[in-house]
C-alpha positions as CSV (number, residue, x, y, z in Angstrom):
1,M,35.0,-10.6,3.6
2,N,36.3,-9.8,0.1
3,E,37.8,-6.8,-1.5
4,E,34.6,-5.3,-2.6
5,T,33.0,-5.6,0.8
6,T,32.8,-2.5,3.0
7,R,32.0,-2.6,6.7
8,A,28.3,-1.9,7.4
9,G,27.4,1.3,9.1
10,C,25.1,1.7,12.1
11,S,22.1,2.5,10.0
12,G,19.7,1.3,12.7
13,C,21.3,3.3,15.5
14,P,19.7,6.5,16.8
15,G,21.4,9.6,15.5
16,S,23.0,7.8,12.5
17,G,22.9,8.5,8.8
18,R,22.2,11.7,6.9
19,R,19.7,13.0,9.5
20,A,22.5,12.8,12.1
21,A,24.9,14.7,9.9
22,A,22.2,17.4,9.4
23,R,21.8,17.6,13.2
24,G,25.6,17.7,13.8
25,T,25.7,14.5,15.9
26,V,28.9,14.1,17.9
27,P,31.2,11.5,16.2
28,G,31.8,9.9,19.6
29,L,28.1,9.0,19.9
30,L,28.2,7.2,16.6
31,L,31.3,5.3,17.7
32,A,29.5,4.2,20.8
33,C,26.7,3.0,18.5
34,V,29.3,1.0,16.4
35,L,30.6,-0.6,19.5
36,S,27.0,-1.7,20.5
37,V,26.7,-3.4,17.1
38,L,30.2,-5.0,17.1
39,L,30.4,-6.3,20.6
40,P,28.5,-9.4,21.6
41,P,25.5,-9.1,24.0
42,G,26.5,-9.1,27.6
43,S,29.9,-7.7,27.0
44,A,31.0,-5.3,29.7
45,L,31.3,-2.6,27.1
46,A,28.4,-3.6,24.9
47,G,25.3,-2.7,26.8
48,N,22.3,-1.2,25.1
49,A,22.4,1.4,22.3
50,P,23.3,4.7,23.8
51,N,20.8,7.5,24.1
52,P,22.1,10.2,21.8
53,A,21.0,12.9,24.3
54,T,23.0,11.4,27.2
55,A,25.7,9.0,25.9
56,P,29.3,10.1,26.6
57,A,32.0,10.1,23.8
58,V,34.1,6.9,23.8
59,S,37.7,7.3,24.8
60,P,40.5,5.9,22.7
61,A,41.4,3.5,25.5
62,A,37.8,2.2,25.7
63,A,37.6,1.7,21.9
64,I,40.9,-0.2,21.9
65,E,39.8,-2.3,24.8
66,A,36.5,-3.1,23.2
67,R,38.3,-4.4,20.1
68,Y,40.8,-6.3,22.3
69,Q,37.9,-8.1,24.1
70,Q,36.3,-8.9,20.8
71,L,39.6,-10.7,19.8
72,G,39.5,-12.8,23.0
73,G,41.4,-10.5,25.4
74,P,44.7,-11.9,27.0
75,A,43.8,-15.4,25.8
76,G,43.2,-14.3,22.2
77,V,45.5,-13.7,19.2
78,L,47.1,-10.6,20.6
79,G,48.1,-11.9,24.0
80,P,48.6,-9.6,27.0
81,P,49.2,-5.9,26.6
82,T,52.8,-4.7,26.9
83,S,52.2,-0.9,26.8
84,P,49.6,1.6,27.7
85,V,47.5,3.4,25.1
86,V,49.6,6.2,23.6
87,A,49.1,8.9,21.0
88,V,50.8,8.2,17.6
89,P,50.6,10.0,14.3
90,R,47.0,10.2,13.2
91,G,45.6,8.4,16.2
92,Y,46.3,6.1,19.2
93,R,48.0,2.7,19.7
94,R,48.4,0.0,22.2
95,V,51.0,-2.7,21.9
96,Y,50.4,-6.4,22.8
97,A,52.5,-9.5,22.9
98,H,51.6,-10.5,19.3
99,G,50.4,-7.3,17.7
100,H,49.1,-3.7,17.9
101,I,45.7,-2.1,18.0
102,Y,45.3,1.3,16.4
103,Y,42.4,3.7,16.8
104,S,41.1,7.0,15.6
105,P,37.6,8.4,15.5
106,A,37.6,8.2,11.7
107,T,38.9,4.7,11.4
108,S,37.8,2.9,14.6
109,A,40.0,0.3,16.4
110,W,41.7,-2.3,14.3
111,E,44.5,-4.8,15.1
112,V,47.6,-5.3,12.9
113,L,49.3,-8.7,13.2
114,D,52.1,-10.3,11.4
115,P,52.8,-10.7,8.5
116,F,51.4,-7.2,8.1
117,L,52.8,-5.8,11.3
118,T,56.5,-6.2,10.5
119,Y,55.9,-4.6,7.0
120,Y,53.7,-1.8,8.5
121,L,56.3,-0.9,11.2
122,G,59.1,-1.0,8.6
123,L,57.3,1.7,6.6
124,G,56.7,3.9,9.6
125,A,53.4,2.6,10.9
126,S,50.7,5.2,11.2
127,A,53.0,8.0,10.1
128,S,53.6,6.2,6.8
129,A,51.8,6.6,3.5
130,L,49.6,3.7,4.5
131,G,47.9,5.6,7.4
132,L,45.9,3.8,10.0
133,P,44.3,0.4,9.5
134,T,40.6,0.4,8.5
135,S,39.9,-3.3,8.6
136,A,41.1,-6.6,10.0
137,A,43.1,-8.8,7.7
138,Y,41.0,-11.0,5.5
139,T,41.4,-13.5,2.6
140,S,40.8,-12.4,-0.9
141,G,41.2,-13.7,-4.5
142,R,43.9,-16.3,-5.2
143,G,44.3,-16.9,-1.4
144,A,45.9,-13.5,-0.8
145,R,45.7,-12.1,2.7
146,V,44.7,-8.4,2.6
147,Q,44.5,-5.6,5.1
148,N,42.9,-2.2,4.4
149,F,44.5,1.0,5.5
150,Y,43.3,4.6,5.3
151,Q,45.3,5.3,2.1
152,S,46.2,1.9,0.8
153,R,45.7,-1.9,0.9
154,V,48.5,-4.4,1.7
155,Y,48.4,-7.8,0.1
156,W,50.4,-10.8,1.3
157,T,51.2,-14.3,0.1
158,P,54.1,-16.6,1.0
159,A,55.5,-16.1,-2.5
160,T,55.2,-12.3,-2.8
161,G,55.5,-11.1,0.8
162,A,53.7,-8.0,1.8
163,Q,53.1,-5.4,-1.0
164,S,51.1,-2.2,-0.8
165,V,48.9,-0.6,-3.5
166,Y,47.8,3.1,-3.2
167,G,45.4,5.7,-4.3
168,P,44.4,5.9,-8.0
169,T,46.4,2.7,-8.7
170,L,44.4,0.9,-6.0
171,A,41.2,2.2,-7.5
172,R,42.1,0.9,-10.9
173,Y,43.3,-2.4,-9.5
174,L,40.0,-3.0,-7.7
175,A,38.1,-2.0,-10.8
176,L,39.9,-4.8,-12.6
177,G,38.9,-7.3,-9.8
178,G,41.7,-6.9,-7.3
179,S,43.7,-10.0,-6.5
180,A,41.0,-12.2,-8.1
181,G,41.1,-10.1,-11.3
182,S,43.3,-9.9,-14.5
183,M,46.3,-8.3,-12.8
184,G,46.8,-11.0,-10.2
185,I,48.5,-10.4,-6.9
186,P,50.8,-7.4,-6.2
187,T,54.5,-8.3,-6.4
188,I,56.2,-4.9,-6.3
189,T,55.0,-2.1,-4.1
190,E,54.3,1.2,-5.7
191,H,57.6,3.1,-6.3
192,A,58.9,6.1,-8.2
193,G,59.3,5.6,-11.9
194,K,62.0,6.8,-14.2
195,R,60.2,10.1,-15.0
196,P,59.2,12.8,-12.5
197,G,55.7,12.2,-11.0
198,V,55.4,8.7,-12.4
199,R,54.6,5.8,-10.0
200,V,54.8,2.1,-10.9
201,T,53.3,-0.9,-9.2
202,G,54.0,-4.5,-10.2
203,F,51.5,-7.4,-10.2
204,S,51.8,-11.1,-11.1
205,S,50.1,-10.5,-14.5
206,G,51.1,-7.0,-15.4
207,Q,52.1,-3.5,-14.1
208,I,50.2,-0.3,-13.5
209,W,51.7,3.1,-14.3
210,Y,50.3,6.3,-12.8
211,S,51.0,10.0,-13.4
212,P,48.9,13.0,-12.4
213,S,48.3,13.9,-16.1
214,T,47.5,10.4,-17.4
215,G,45.9,8.5,-14.4
216,A,46.5,4.8,-13.6
217,R,46.8,2.6,-16.7
218,E,47.7,-1.1,-16.7
219,I,49.8,-2.9,-19.2
220,R,49.9,-6.7,-19.7
221,G,51.1,-9.5,-21.8
222,A,53.1,-9.0,-25.0
223,V,52.6,-5.3,-24.9
224,L,54.1,-5.1,-21.4
225,A,57.1,-7.2,-22.6
226,K,57.7,-4.8,-25.5
227,Y,57.3,-1.8,-23.3
228,L,59.9,-3.0,-20.8
229,R,62.3,-4.0,-23.5
230,I,62.4,-0.5,-25.0
231,G,62.9,1.1,-21.5
232,A,59.3,1.5,-20.3
233,E,58.5,5.1,-19.1
234,A,62.1,6.2,-19.7
235,S,61.7,5.5,-23.4
236,W,60.7,8.1,-25.9
237,I,57.1,6.9,-26.1
238,G,56.4,8.0,-22.5
239,V,53.7,6.6,-20.2
240,P,50.4,4.9,-21.1
241,T,47.5,7.3,-21.7
242,G,44.9,4.7,-22.6
243,Y,43.8,1.1,-21.9
244,M,44.6,-1.8,-24.1
245,R,41.8,-2.3,-26.7
246,G,41.0,-4.8,-29.4
247,T,41.4,-4.0,-33.0
248,S,41.0,-5.8,-36.4
249,Y,44.7,-6.7,-36.3
250,G,45.1,-7.6,-32.6
251,Y,45.5,-5.1,-29.7
252,R,46.6,-1.5,-29.4
253,Q,47.6,0.7,-26.4
254,D,48.3,4.4,-26.6
255,F,51.1,6.2,-24.9
256,Q,52.1,9.9,-24.7
257,H,54.1,9.9,-28.0
258,A,53.2,6.7,-29.8
259,S,51.1,3.5,-29.6
260,L,52.1,-0.1,-29.1
261,Q,50.3,-2.4,-31.5
262,D,50.2,-6.2,-31.0
263,L,49.8,-7.6,-34.6
264,H,48.5,-11.1,-34.3
265,Q,49.3,-12.0,-37.9
266,R,53.0,-11.1,-37.3
267,R,53.1,-12.4,-33.7
268,A,54.9,-9.3,-32.6
269,V,54.3,-5.9,-31.0
270,Y,55.5,-2.7,-32.7
271,I,55.8,1.0,-31.9
272,R,53.5,3.0,-34.1
273,V,53.1,6.7,-34.8
274,P,50.7,8.3,-37.2
275,F,52.5,9.9,-40.2
276,S,52.9,13.6,-39.5
277,T,55.7,16.0,-39.9
278,S,56.9,19.3,-38.4
279,V,59.1,21.8,-40.2
280,R,61.2,24.6,-39.0
281,T,64.0,26.8,-40.4
282,P,67.4,25.8,-38.9
283,R,69.8,28.2,-37.3
284,A,73.5,28.1,-38.2
285,S,74.1,26.6,-34.8
286,D,71.9,23.6,-35.8
287,L,74.4,22.9,-38.7
288,P,77.8,23.3,-37.1
289,Y,79.6,20.9,-39.4
290,T,77.5,20.9,-42.6
291,Y,77.2,24.6,-43.2
292,R,79.8,27.3,-43.4
293,S,80.1,30.8,-44.9
294,G,80.2,30.6,-48.7
295,C,77.9,27.5,-49.0
296,P,75.4,27.9,-51.9
297,V,72.3,27.8,-49.6
298,P,72.2,29.7,-46.3
299,P,70.3,28.3,-43.3
300,S,67.4,30.6,-44.1
301,G,66.9,28.7,-47.4
302,L,66.9,25.3,-45.7
303,R,64.3,23.4,-43.6
304,M,64.6,20.8,-40.9
305,I,61.8,18.1,-41.2
306,S,60.9,16.0,-38.2
307,V,59.6,12.8,-39.9
308,P,58.5,9.3,-38.8
309,F,60.0,6.3,-40.5
310,R,59.8,2.5,-40.1
311,Q,63.0,0.9,-38.8
312,F,64.4,-2.5,-39.8
313,D,63.0,-4.0,-36.6
314,G,59.5,-2.9,-37.7
315,D,59.2,-0.1,-35.1
316,D,58.4,3.5,-36.0
317,H,60.9,6.1,-35.0
318,W,61.4,9.8,-35.5
319,G,64.2,11.3,-37.7
320,L,65.4,14.7,-38.6
321,I,66.5,15.6,-42.1
322,V,67.6,19.0,-43.6
323,V,66.6,19.9,-47.1
324,R,66.2,23.0,-49.3
325,A,63.0,24.8,-48.6
326,D,61.4,24.3,-52.0
327,V,61.7,20.5,-51.8
328,V,60.1,19.9,-48.4
329,S,56.8,18.6,-49.8
330,Q,58.6,16.2,-52.2
331,I,60.9,14.7,-49.5
332,T,57.9,14.4,-47.2
333,L,55.9,12.5,-49.8
334,V,58.8,10.0,-50.2
335,F,58.8,9.3,-46.4
336,K,55.0,9.1,-46.3
337,Y,54.9,6.3,-49.0
338,A,57.8,4.5,-47.5
339,H,56.1,4.5,-44.1
340,A,52.7,3.5,-45.4
341,N,54.2,0.5,-47.3
342,W,56.5,-0.9,-44.5
343,W,59.5,0.2,-46.5
344,V,62.3,0.2,-43.9
345,I,64.9,2.8,-43.1
346,R,67.8,2.4,-40.7
347,Q,68.0,5.9,-39.3
348,V,67.5,9.6,-40.4
349,R,69.9,12.0,-38.8
350,R,71.6,15.3,-39.7
351,V,75.1,14.7,-41.0
352,D,76.2,17.1,-38.2
353,K,75.9,14.1,-35.9
354,Y,78.9,12.6,-37.8
355,H,80.8,15.9,-37.7
356,G,79.9,16.5,-41.4
357,S,81.7,13.3,-42.5
358,D,79.9,11.7,-45.5
359,E,81.9,8.6,-45.0
360,A,81.0,8.2,-41.4
361,S,77.3,8.9,-42.2
362,M,77.3,6.2,-44.9
363,A,79.0,3.7,-42.6
364,A,76.2,4.3,-40.1
365,D,73.6,3.5,-42.8
366,N,72.2,7.0,-42.3
367,T,69.6,8.6,-44.5
368,S,70.4,12.3,-45.0
369,A,70.2,15.2,-47.5
370,F,71.9,18.6,-46.9
371,N,75.7,18.6,-46.4
372,C,77.8,21.4,-47.8
373,R,80.8,19.4,-48.9
374,K,82.9,18.1,-51.9
375,V,81.9,14.9,-53.7
376,T,83.2,11.9,-51.7
377,G,86.1,10.5,-53.8
378,N,86.4,13.8,-55.9
379,P,87.7,16.8,-53.9
380,Y,87.5,19.1,-56.9
381,K,83.7,19.0,-57.3
382,L,81.0,20.4,-55.0
383,S,78.4,17.8,-54.0
384,Q,74.8,18.2,-55.0
385,H,74.0,17.8,-51.3
386,S,75.5,21.2,-50.8
387,Y,72.3,22.6,-52.4
388,G,69.9,20.6,-50.2
389,N,68.1,19.0,-53.2
390,A,69.7,15.6,-53.0
391,I,69.1,12.7,-50.6
392,D,71.0,9.5,-49.8
393,I,68.8,6.6,-48.5
394,N,69.9,3.5,-46.6
395,T,73.5,4.0,-47.6
396,F,74.8,0.5,-46.6
397,E,72.1,-1.4,-48.5
398,N,72.5,0.9,-51.4
399,P,76.3,1.4,-52.0
400,Y,78.0,4.3,-53.8
401,V,80.5,3.0,-56.4
402,T,83.6,4.9,-57.7
403,P,86.3,3.7,-60.1
404,S,88.5,2.7,-57.1
405,R,86.2,1.6,-54.3
406,V,82.8,1.0,-53.0
407,Y,81.3,3.1,-50.2
408,P,80.7,2.4,-47.4
409,P,83.2,-0.3,-46.5
410,G,81.6,-3.7,-46.3
411,S,78.6,-2.9,-48.5
412,A,79.8,-4.6,-51.6
413,T,77.6,-7.6,-50.9
414,Y,74.7,-5.3,-51.8
415,L,76.0,-4.8,-55.4
416,D,74.1,-8.0,-56.2
417,R,70.9,-6.1,-56.9
418,G,69.0,-9.2,-57.9
419,N,69.2,-10.5,-54.3
420,V,66.7,-8.1,-52.9
421,R,66.9,-7.6,-49.1
422,P,65.2,-5.2,-46.7
423,G,66.2,-1.5,-47.2
424,M,67.4,-2.0,-50.8
425,I,66.0,0.4,-53.4
426,V,64.8,-1.4,-56.5
427,R,62.8,-0.2,-59.5
428,G,59.1,-0.1,-58.7
429,D,59.4,-0.1,-54.9
430,P,57.6,2.7,-52.9
431,V,60.8,4.9,-52.8
432,E,61.9,4.6,-56.4
433,R,58.4,4.8,-57.8
434,T,57.7,8.0,-55.7
435,M,61.0,9.6,-56.7
436,R,60.4,8.8,-60.3
437,G,56.9,10.3,-60.2
438,L,58.4,13.5,-58.7
439,G,61.0,13.7,-61.5
440,W,64.0,12.9,-59.2
441,P,66.5,10.7,-61.2
442,W,68.1,7.8,-59.4
443,G,71.9,7.5,-59.3
444,A,71.7,3.8,-60.1
445,R,71.6,4.8,-63.8
446,W,75.1,6.3,-63.8
447,A,78.2,4.5,-65.2
448,Y,79.5,4.2,-61.7
449,P,76.2,3.7,-59.9
450,D,75.2,5.5,-56.7
451,Y,72.3,3.3,-55.5
452,Q,71.6,5.5,-52.5
453,H,71.3,8.8,-54.3
454,F,68.4,10.8,-55.7
455,S,68.4,14.5,-56.7
456,S,65.9,16.9,-58.2
457,N,68.2,17.7,-61.2
458,G,69.8,14.2,-61.7
459,R,73.2,15.3,-60.5
């Protein structure tokens, strides 16, 4: 018997099939029919096929005894009985020296032996999520021993022990070939994920994630390794919403908030989001450190742009930048061309995350725009950032030079502009070229260059 095999019904018995359902045949009569097929001729309980008009319903004790005799009775695998037939959740049970037999009209009588029995009892037996057994144990792909239950299947190997697979995850697993398929043998029983409603099951060659809104989706190989490395379902990309599919560049799998793309040419997997932005007007409470009464532009004249960018590790992330309302389209265009051309950015955060400190923001290699403040190094002059029409990009790779020092500390190595490294702005690259096309002068032209700085008026 294999995983795709289902037990045959009593299609040849009187009163079976759709006609029986239409006539409302008593289930016990069908059970008697099953017993007549399962039991060998001459068995005390086998007899001839019952007459539907006169055959009595089979009792739980009789059904359990019939299965016991099939297995060899006291001399068989179960040994002698050690309890009477008793009612248990969802059905009936009898205990034997080496196992149990469970019965219900819906599932028939089936034995549970070790190694499954210990696992089954540990979960709560028939009261557990497994329900009652619906088959005997059998061998499946890769030598796994399997037993079917009403709401699950349990797989066992010496290396993995007993592990159960349930519901939609089981359906997907079987569609992929079960233990003989691409996922291999279950290694971790389904368990709660790191987000509400998410269930996770581990296999020797992958994992399956399930949620009510996304269904059961498997992840394998390099994509799985990347997903686990970033935090799996607890990460910002969420749970998988699609299956892995081949592309011209390798493989892609979609998640709730991004995709993972396996780029064969680069031999790496990256987080990807399509370029799109959302814009809203900030409240004063959004700008607790960068805005105060008397600043030249009130919150109503500013906009917060949620924008994707490509980080130094090659992954896409989301950032938030605050600019003046009338330069939103221009700043968006710069990020769009940077993203499209693999031009990397460390991070994009409001300077409020650094309590309004420009020096702290620069030290964090942060890309930002609006910050109502004085010029760093010149407390007598209002910074152009106070107007929301200036932006600083990759502040560590593109230092700000004053007569007395270089900001941020440690960035002086990047004053050698001929030694081009990732994140540095150079003439003709996607950022500088786009800014120049928009008419935003670059601070690199100043006597004391500010390589990170662009503004709409050149200040």
